[in-house]
C-alpha positions in Angstrom: -56.5 45.5 -37.2 -59.5 46.1 -38.6 -60.0 48.2 -41.7 -61.0 51.6 -41.0 -64.9 52.1 -41.7 -65.4 53.2 -45.0 -63.0 51.0 -46.6 -64.3 48.9 -48.7 -61.2 48.0 -50.8 -58.1 46.5 -48.9 -55.2 44.9 -50.3 -53.7 43.0 -47.0 -49.8 43.2 -47.0 -48.2 39.8 -45.1 -45.0 40.8 -43.8 -42.2 38.1 -43.8 -40.2 40.3 -42.0 -39.2 42.8 -44.9 -37.8 46.2 -44.7 -39.5 47.6 -46.9 -42.7 46.6 -45.3 -44.4 49.5 -45.0 -42.8 51.3 -47.9 -45.0 48.4 -49.5 -48.2 49.5 -47.9 -47.2 53.5 -49.0 -46.6 52.6 -52.3 -50.8 50.6 -52.4 -51.9 53.5 -50.5 -50.5 56.1 -53.0 -52.5 54.4 -55.4 -55.4 55.0 -53.8 -56.3 51.8 -52.5 -56.3 51.2 -49.0 -54.1 48.8 -47.2 -53.2 47.2 -44.0 -49.9 45.1 -42.7 -50.4 41.7 -41.1 -48.4 38.5 -39.5 -47.9 35.6 -41.9 -49.5 33.4 -39.8 -52.9 35.5 -40.0 -55.8 33.0 -40.0 -58.3 32.9 -42.9 -60.9 34.3 -40.4 -58.7 37.3 -40.5 -58.2 37.9 -43.9 -62.2 37.2 -44.0 -62.9 39.9 -41.8 -60.9 42.4 -43.7 -62.6 40.8 -47.2 -59.4 42.2 -49.2 -59.2 42.3 -53.1 -55.9 41.2 -53.0 -52.4 40.2 -50.9 -49.2 41.0 -51.2 -46.6 38.8 -49.5 -43.1 40.7 -48.7 -39.8 39.9 -49.1 -37.8 38.7 -45.4 -34.1 37.8 -44.4 -35.3 34.1 -44.1 -34.0 31.5 -46.3 -37.1 29.2 -47.2 -35.4 26.2 -45.5 -34.2 28.0 -42.3 -35.6 26.6 -39.4 -38.5 28.7 -37.9 -38.6 30.4 -41.2 -41.9 32.3 -41.7 -44.9 30.6 -43.8 -48.6 31.2 -44.6 -51.5 28.8 -44.5 -51.5 27.0 -47.8 -55.6 27.5 -47.9 -54.5 31.1 -48.5 -54.0 30.0 -52.3 -57.5 28.6 -52.3 -59.6 31.7 -51.8 -59.9 33.3 -55.2 -58.1 35.8 -54.0 -54.8 37.4 -56.5 -51.7 37.3 -54.6 -48.7 39.0 -55.1 -45.1 37.2 -53.7 -42.2 39.7 -53.6 -38.8 37.8 -53.1 -39.1 35.8 -50.1 -43.4 35.9 -50.5 -42.4 34.4 -53.8 -40.0 31.7 -52.7 -42.0 31.0 -50.2 -45.3 30.8 -52.0 -44.4 28.6 -55.2 -42.3 26.2 -52.6 -45.8 25.5 -51.1 -47.8 25.7 -54.8 -45.0 23.0 -55.6 -41.8 24.5 -57.5 -38.4 23.5 -56.3 -36.4 26.5 -54.7 -32.8 26.6 -54.8 -29.8 28.3 -52.5 -28.0 30.8 -55.2 -24.0 30.5 -55.5 -24.1 34.0 -54.0 -26.5 36.3 -52.4 -27.6 38.3 -55.3 -28.0 42.3 -54.3 -28.1 45.5 -56.5 -29.4 46.3 -59.4 -30.4 43.4 -62.4 -31.5 43.8 -66.2 -34.9 42.4 -66.6 -36.1 40.7 -69.6 -39.0 40.3 -70.4 -41.3 37.5 -72.1 -45.2 37.9 -71.5 -45.4 41.7 -71.5 -49.3 41.4 -70.5 -51.0 41.2 -67.0 -48.7 41.9 -64.6 -46.0 43.4 -66.9 -48.2 45.3 -68.8 -47.0 48.8 -70.1 -43.1 47.5 -68.8 -40.9 48.1 -70.9 -39.2 45.1 -72.5 -35.8 45.8 -71.1 -36.0 47.9 -67.7 -33.8 47.8 -64.4 -34.4 45.9 -61.3 -33.5 46.3 -57.6 -32.6 42.6 -56.6 -32.1 41.3 -53.1 -31.9 37.3 -52.7 -30.2 34.1 -51.6 -32.4 31.9 -52.8 -34.7 31.8 -55.9 -37.2 29.5 -57.9 -34.6 26.1 -60.1 -38.1 24.7 -61.3 -40.7 26.1 -61.9 -42.8 22.2 -62.7 -45.7 22.7 -64.9 -47.9 24.7 -62.7 -46.3 27.8 -63.8 -45.8 30.1 -66.2 -42.0 32.5 -66.8 -42.7 36.0 -67.2 -39.9 37.6 -67.1 -36.1 36.9 -66.4 -32.6 38.2 -65.7 -29.4 36.9 -66.7 -28.9 35.0 -63.5 -32.2 34.5 -62.9 -34.5 32.7 -65.3 -37.9 32.7 -63.2 -37.6 37.0 -62.1 -41.3 36.5 -62.6 -44.0 34.2 -63.0 -47.6 32.8 -62.5 -49.6 30.4 -61.5 -51.4 28.6 -64.3 -54.7 28.1 -62.5 -54.2 30.3 -59.3 -54.6 34.0 -58.9 -50.8 33.9 -58.1 -48.1 35.9 -59.2 -44.5 36.4 -58.2 -41.5 38.8 -58.7 -37.8 37.8 -57.9 -37.2 41.6 -58.0 -38.5 44.8 -55.4 -41.2 46.9 -57.0 -41.3 49.0 -54.4 -38.5 50.3 -54.4 -37.2 53.6 -56.0 -34.8 51.5 -58.2 -36.9 49.7 -59.9 -38.2 52.7 -61.8 -41.2 50.9 -63.2 -42.2 49.6 -60.3 -45.5 51.9 -60.1 -46.6 50.3 -63.1 -46.6 46.9 -62.0 -48.6 48.1 -58.7 -51.0 49.2 -61.1 -51.6 46.6 -62.9 -51.7 44.5 -59.8 -54.2 46.8 -58.0 -56.5 47.8 -60.7 -56.4 44.9 -64.0 -55.6 42.3 -61.8 -57.1 42.6 -58.3 -60.2 45.0 -59.7 -59.6 47.6 -57.7 -61.0 50.9 -58.5 -58.6 53.7 -56.4 -61.5 55.3 -54.7 -59.9 55.7 -51.1 -59.3 59.4 -50.6 -58.2 61.0 -47.5 -61.2 63.4 -47.7 -63.1 60.2 -47.4 -60.6 58.8 -44.4 -61.6 62.2 -42.4 -65.3 62.0 -42.4 -65.2 58.5 -41.4 -63.0 59.5 -38.4 -65.1 62.0 -37.4 -68.1 59.8 -37.7 -66.0 57.0 -35.4 -65.1 59.7 -32.6 -68.7 61.5 -32.5 -69.5 57.9 -32.2 -67.7 57.2 -29.3 -67.7 60.4 -27.3 -70.8 61.1 -25.7 -72.9 64.5 -25.9 -71.3 65.1 -22.3 -68.1 63.6 -22.2 -64.9 65.8 -22.8 -61.6 64.9 -24.5 -58.3 66.0 -23.7 -55.3 66.4 -26.7 -51.8 67.1 -24.8 -50.5 69.8 -27.9 -47.1 69.8 -28.7 -46.6 72.2 -31.5 -45.7 68.7 -34.0 -47.6 68.4 -37.1 -48.9 65.0 -35.3 -51.2 66.8 -32.2 -51.7 69.8 -34.0 -53.8 67.1 -36.5 -55.0 65.6 -33.9 -56.7 68.4 -32.2 -57.9 69.7 -35.6 -59.7 66.6 -36.6 -61.3 66.2 -32.9 -62.4 69.9 -32.9 -64.3 69.1 -36.7 -65.7 66.4 -35.2 -66.8 67.5 -31.4 -66.1 71.2 -31.2 -65.9 72.7 -27.9 -65.9 69.5 -26.1 -62.2 69.4 -27.0 -60.0 70.8 -24.6 -56.4 70.7 -25.5 -53.1 71.5 -22.9 -49.8 72.8 -24.1 -47.2 72.5 -21.8 -44.3 75.4 -22.0 -40.9 73.4 -20.8 -38.6 76.7 -20.9 -37.0 74.0 -24.2 -39.2 74.9 -26.8 -38.3 76.7 -29.9 -38.0 80.6 -30.5 -42.1 82.0 -30.4 -43.6 78.5 -29.8 -45.9 79.1 -27.1 -47.0 82.0 -29.3 -47.3 80.1 -32.3 -49.1 77.7 -30.8 -51.8 79.3 -29.0 -52.5 81.8 -32.2 -52.7 79.1 -34.2 -55.1 77.0 -32.2 -56.5 79.6 -29.5 -56.7 82.8 -32.0 -57.3 81.3 -35.7 -59.4 77.6 -34.7 -60.8 78.8 -31.4 -60.3 76.0 -29.5 -60.2 75.9 -25.9 -56.9 76.1 -24.9 -55.2 75.8 -21.9 -50.9 76.5 -21.4 -49.3 75.6 -18.4 -45.9 78.2 -17.9 -43.9 75.7 -16.2 -40.5 77.1 -17.6 -39.1 77.7 -14.3 -40.1 74.7 -12.8 -38.6 72.6 -15.4 -35.0 74.2 -15.6 -35.0 74.1 -12.1 -35.2 70.2 -12.1 -32.7 70.6 -14.8 -30.0 72.6 -13.2 -26.6 71.0 -12.9 -27.9 68.1 -15.2 -25.7 67.0 -17.6 -26.1 63.4 -18.5 -29.0 62.8 -21.6 -30.9 60.2 -20.3 -31.6 62.0 -16.8 -32.4 65.1 -18.5 -35.1 63.1 -20.6 -36.5 61.5 -17.3 -37.0 64.8 -15.4 -38.2 66.4 -18.5 -41.0 62.8 -18.7 -42.1 63.0 -15.0 -42.3 67.2 -14.7 -44.4 67.0 -17.8 -47.0 64.2 -16.5 -47.2 66.0 -13.3 -48.0 69.3 -14.7 -50.3 67.5 -17.0 -52.2 65.7 -14.5 -52.9 69.1 -12.5 -54.3 70.4 -15.6 -56.4 67.6 -16.7 -58.1 67.6 -13.1 -59.5 71.2 -13.7 -61.5 70.0 -16.8 -65.3 68.7 -16.2 -66.1 65.4 -17.2 -62.8 64.3 -19.1 -63.1 60.8 -20.4 -60.9 60.3 -23.3 -56.9 61.5 -23.8 -56.3 61.7 -27.4 -52.7 60.6 -28.7 -51.1 61.2 -32.0 -49.9 57.4 -32.4 -49.3 56.9 -36.1 -49.4 53.4 -37.6 -45.6 52.8 -37.8 -46.1 53.2 -34.0 -48.9 50.7 -33.9 -47.2 48.2 -35.4 -43.9 48.4 -33.7 -45.7 48.1 -30.6 -47.2 44.9 -31.7 -50.6 46.0 -31.7 -51.9 45.3 -35.3 -52.2 42.2 -37.2 -48.4 42.4 -37.7 -47.4 42.8 -34.0 -45.7 39.4 -33.6 -43.5 39.9 -36.4 -42.6 44.1 -35.6 -43.1 44.0 -32.1 -40.2 46.5 -31.9 -41.0 48.6 -29.0 -43.9 50.0 -26.4 -44.9 53.3 -27.6 -46.9 55.8 -25.7 -46.8 59.6 -27.2 -47.7 61.4 -23.9 -45.7 59.0 -21.2 -48.0 57.0 -18.8 -50.7 59.4 -18.7 -53.7 57.2 -20.1 -53.4 54.7 -17.4 -52.2 57.4 -14.2 -55.4 59.5 -15.4 -57.8 56.7 -15.6 -58.4 57.9 -19.1 -59.9 56.1 -22.4 -57.4 56.1 -25.9 -58.3 58.0 -28.7 -55.9 57.6 -31.6 -57.9 59.0 -34.9 -54.4 58.9 -36.6 -53.6 55.4 -35.8 -54.1 54.2 -39.3 -51.9 56.6 -40.9 -48.8 57.0 -42.2 -46.5 60.4 -41.8 -47.0 61.7 -45.1 -50.7 60.8 -44.9 -51.2 62.9 -41.6 -49.5 65.7 -43.3 -52.4 65.4 -46.0 -54.9 65.5 -43.8 -53.5 68.7 -42.1 -54.2 70.3 -45.5 -57.1 69.3 -45.7 -58.0 70.5 -42.3 -56.8 74.3 -43.4 -53.7 74.3 -41.3 -51.3 76.3 -42.2 -48.3 75.2 -44.0 -45.3 76.0 -41.8 -47.2 73.7 -39.0 -48.2 70.7 -41.7 -44.5 70.2 -42.7 -42.6 70.9 -39.5 -39.7 68.7 -39.4 -39.5 66.5 -35.9 -38.8 67.9 -32.8 -37.8 65.7 -29.8 -40.1 65.3 -26.8 -37.7 66.8 -24.4 -37.3 69.5 -26.7 -34.1 71.6 -26.7 -32.8 69.9 -23.8 -31.2 67.3 -26.0 -29.5 69.6 -28.4 -28.1 72.2 -25.6 -25.5 69.7 -24.8 -24.1 69.8 -21.2 -26.1 71.9 -18.3 -29.1 73.4 -19.1 -29.9 77.3 -18.4 -32.1 79.8 -19.4 -29.4 81.8 -21.5 -27.6 78.6 -22.9 -31.2 78.0 -24.8 -31.6 81.9 -25.6 -28.3 81.3 -27.4 -29.5 77.7 -29.1 -33.0 79.4 -30.1 -31.9 82.2 -31.7 -29.1 80.2 -33.7 -31.9 77.5 -34.5 -34.5 80.3 -35.6 -31.4 81.8 -37.9 -30.6 78.4 -39.5 -34.4 77.6 -40.1 -35.2 81.2 -41.6 -31.6 80.4 -43.7 -33.0 77.5 -44.9 -36.3 78.3 -45.9 -35.2 81.3 -47.8 -33.2 78.9 -49.8 -36.2 76.5 -50.8 -34.6 73.9 -49.3 -36.6 73.7 -45.7 -39.3 71.0 -47.6 -36.3 69.4 -49.2 -34.9 68.2 -45.8 -35.8 65.9 -43.3 -34.6 67.2 -40.5 -32.7 70.6 -39.9 -31.3 72.0 -36.3 -28.5 73.7 -34.5 -27.1 72.2 -31.5 -25.3 73.8 -28.5 -21.9 72.3 -28.1 -20.5 71.7 -24.6 -17.0 73.4 -26.1 -15.9 76.9 -26.2 -13.4 78.1 -28.8 -10.5 80.5 -28.8 -11.7 83.3 -31.5 -11.1 86.9 -32.7 -13.6 89.5 -33.7 -12.2 93.3 -33.8 -9.2 93.8 -32.2 -10.0 91.4 -29.0 -9.5 87.4 -28.4 -13.1 85.8 -27.8 -13.5 82.2 -26.0 -17.1 81.6 -26.9 -19.3 79.1 -27.9 -19.3 76.4 -30.8 -23.1 76.0 -32.7 -23.6 72.9 -34.7 -25.4 72.6 -37.6 -27.5 68.9 -38.0 -29.7 68.6 -41.7 -30.2 65.1 -42.9 -32.1 63.3 -45.7 -34.6 60.6 -45.1 -37.6 58.9 -45.9 -38.4 57.4 -43.0 -35.6 58.0 -39.9 -34.7 54.5 -40.0 -31.4 55.5 -41.9 -30.5 58.7 -42.8 -27.6 60.8 -44.7 -26.4 64.3 -44.5 -27.7 67.0 -46.2 -25.6 68.7 -49.2 -26.6 72.4 -48.2 -25.0 74.1 -51.0 -21.7 76.3 -49.4 -23.0 80.1 -50.2 -25.9 79.1 -48.1 -24.0 77.4 -45.2 -21.5 80.4 -45.4 -24.4 82.8 -44.7 -26.0 80.5 -41.8 -22.7 80.8 -40.3 -22.1 84.2 -40.8 -25.0 85.4 -39.0 -25.0 83.1 -36.6 -21.6 84.5 -35.5 -22.5 88.1 -36.0 -26.1 88.3 -34.6 -26.0 85.5 -32.0 -24.1 87.1 -28.9 -22.0 84.5 -27.2 -20.5 82.1 -30.3 -17.6 82.6 -32.5 -17.6 78.8 -34.4 -20.1 77.4 -36.4 -19.2 73.8 -38.0 -21.2 71.0 -39.7 -22.1 67.9 -39.0 -21.7 65.6 -41.9 -22.4 62.0 -40.0 -25.2 59.8 -41.4 -27.0 57.2 -39.6 -26.2 54.8 -38.9 -23.0 54.8 -37.5 -24.5 58.3 -35.7 -28.0 59.4 -34.8 -30.1 62.4 -36.0 -30.3 63.7 -32.6 -27.2 64.2 -31.0 -28.3 63.2 -27.3 
């Protein structure tokens, strides 16, 4: 991947398999410096093309002594570019540069107390004694004559070092995690003082760059199709493309009958009326629900919805003249995980297509204006483009919609029950000022009934489960500690206002072992 136009200051991050690689990239961008992830074996030519101000080598699960352990080119250290090695990135660098590495008696994981002996340079403005987060099995045994020790812990004599003649710095701990409270200062020192970055990268300038790229790519007589879902990614794509090419953007919104309460009205009002975007709504609820009738297996639900969506989208797209491009809300983590970036070899996790196989089936060329951005950056772009707050900060919603939150058979009546319960839940979470503090909150309609009592009569009605999680990356998640009084209000409202529900339960499972969605 090449750095986006206008990114004159770039930090290249070599990913040695770290679970924190994307977090490091975000930490750099939070300092208003652009960053990209790359393979450990990135070539000198690729580095020169990116013209970075500095390099960061991440940690990783390997030992430098493992067969096939990832390595970088030794010539990188001769480029006169500052390098920061973190954990494994420090160890492999020090080994290449002549230091001796040894396995520790036991893996060191968790909080440690750092004592700084050289308080300038990389560790400027960091307290002399400060907690840091360790996670390693090897460490430096002997630094030789070419390195200077900067800091130590009781079990790690070379917790921070620098090379005497080369622009290399190493940290055995992880400055990117919140468990290292002064990691931010360390990044400041490396990016600004050592690499000489000015911190001029701004989201507004990136928007201008994206708009310029789109205008250069799309011809004056060509149209771009964007599939709107109501989520933040597709909404930001639509907003930025409309700013770039105006009426040559045609949006298609498919109502599959499994959307949230008032979803269709919200999308049509926001994009059709407010932004004056050319929007076509496909009302296909009967078609979707007809094909889903009697289906209870989750994967089969997804397949049916996916195939039916493609058919509906194709029919609508055929009616748009001169449509050459299909816009997708692909984000940087998607690009990394699908193997289509410099980091692809180490992180080829999954194939990613936001809109199924539509580009291939329809013969469109893809436009992915958000492919260099993380989720939080997309939200920032949405704010700068004037999208309403309730849309920019909307919680994630699965592609199949409520079909995977309505467990068991899907019918219009069951979906209506779920829609009403989910809407009450979100109303109360918002009223309690918890919506922005939780990552994802939703209701699930269970395929069971329970006995209850209402008035003087016995009831045998539906059970609704509430799911709310806290997470930064959605790879792991913990259940939200919603106050009891808020839960009580939610439960009371759902049982009293949603006919057919007599019991509400709260899901307190973390991910793993549970997933965030129920299906």
